[in-house]
C-alpha positions in Angstrom: 100.9 115.1 94.7 104.2 113.4 95.6 107.2 113.4 93.4 108.7 109.9 92.8 112.3 111.1 93.5 111.1 112.5 96.9 109.8 109.1 98.1 111.0 107.1 101.0 113.2 104.3 99.6 110.7 101.6 100.9 107.9 103.4 99.0 110.0 103.7 95.9 110.6 99.9 96.1 106.9 99.1 96.0 106.4 101.4 93.1 109.3 99.7 91.3 107.9 96.3 92.0 104.4 97.3 90.9 105.8 98.7 87.7 107.8 95.5 87.0 104.7 93.3 87.6 102.7 95.4 85.1 105.4 95.2 82.4 106.4 91.6 83.0 102.9 90.3 82.8 101.6 92.7 80.1 98.6 93.7 82.2 96.9 97.1 82.6 97.9 97.4 86.3 100.6 96.3 88.6 100.5 96.7 92.4 102.5 96.1 95.5 101.7 96.3 99.2 104.1 96.3 102.2 102.9 94.7 105.4 103.7 95.5 109.0 106.9 93.4 108.9 108.2 94.9 105.7 107.3 92.0 103.5 106.0 92.9 100.0 103.3 91.3 97.9 103.2 92.0 94.2 100.5 91.3 91.7 99.1 92.2 88.3 95.5 92.6 87.4 93.6 89.3 86.9 91.1 88.8 84.1 89.7 85.3 83.7 86.2 84.4 82.5 85.1 83.7 86.0 87.3 86.1 88.0 88.3 89.7 87.6 90.4 91.5 90.2 92.4 94.7 90.1 96.1 94.4 90.8 95.7 96.1 94.1 92.9 93.9 95.4 95.0 90.9 94.2 98.1 92.1 96.1 96.0 92.7 99.3 94.5 89.2 99.0 98.0 87.8 98.7 99.1 89.6 101.8 96.0 88.4 103.8 96.5 84.8 102.5 100.2 85.0 103.6 99.2 86.0 107.2 99.8 89.8 107.0 98.1 91.6 110.0 98.2 95.1 108.5 99.6 97.2 105.7 102.1 100.1 105.8 101.7 101.2 102.2 100.4 100.3 98.8 101.3 101.3 95.2 99.5 101.0 91.9 101.1 101.5 88.5 98.5 102.2 85.8 97.5 104.6 83.0 94.4 105.6 85.0 94.1 108.8 86.8 92.6 107.4 90.0 92.5 104.5 92.4 89.1 102.8 92.4 87.1 103.1 95.6 87.0 99.3 95.9 90.8 99.2 95.8 91.2 101.9 98.5 88.6 100.0 100.6 90.6 96.8 100.4 93.7 98.6 101.5 91.8 100.3 104.3 90.3 96.9 105.5 93.8 95.6 106.3 95.9 98.7 106.8 93.4 101.3 108.1 92.0 104.4 106.5 95.2 106.3 106.7 97.3 103.8 104.8 99.0 105.6 101.9 98.1 104.4 98.4 100.6 105.7 95.8 99.4 106.0 92.2 102.1 106.0 89.6 102.1 106.1 85.8 103.7 103.4 83.6 107.0 105.3 83.8 107.0 104.9 87.6 106.5 108.6 88.3 104.1 109.0 91.2 101.0 111.1 90.2 99.5 111.3 93.7 99.3 109.7 97.1 95.8 109.2 98.7 94.9 107.8 102.1 93.1 104.4 101.6 90.0 105.6 103.5 89.3 108.8 101.5 87.7 109.6 98.2 89.9 111.1 95.5 
C-alpha cells in the first residue's frame, strides 16, 4: 500500500486529475494515465445504452487515439476495493506489465498500487 502523501508529484497529479473527473462528471470512477512524454489523459466511466467502459479503459483509449506509444502510470479513483482485470490488462497492453496502477478512494487517498500485469 502506498500513502498518498508519499507519492511522486507526477503520480499525485494523475490521482488529483482522476478525482476531479469523477467529481465533475458525477460518475462512479475517474481515471488518468500518463504517457511516455508526460502527457495526461483523463476520463470518467462511460455508461450509454450501447457502450459501457470503465474510466481507466476510456483513459487508455484516449491515450492510444492521441498517439501515445506507452504509459508510465495510471490512476483510478473509485469506491471499489480493486482494479478490474480488464482495466489492468488495458494498461499493460500499452505500458507493459510493470506499469503502476494507483487505486485511490473518493478522498484521493491511495489505497494501493498494483503493477498492471498482476492479479490483485
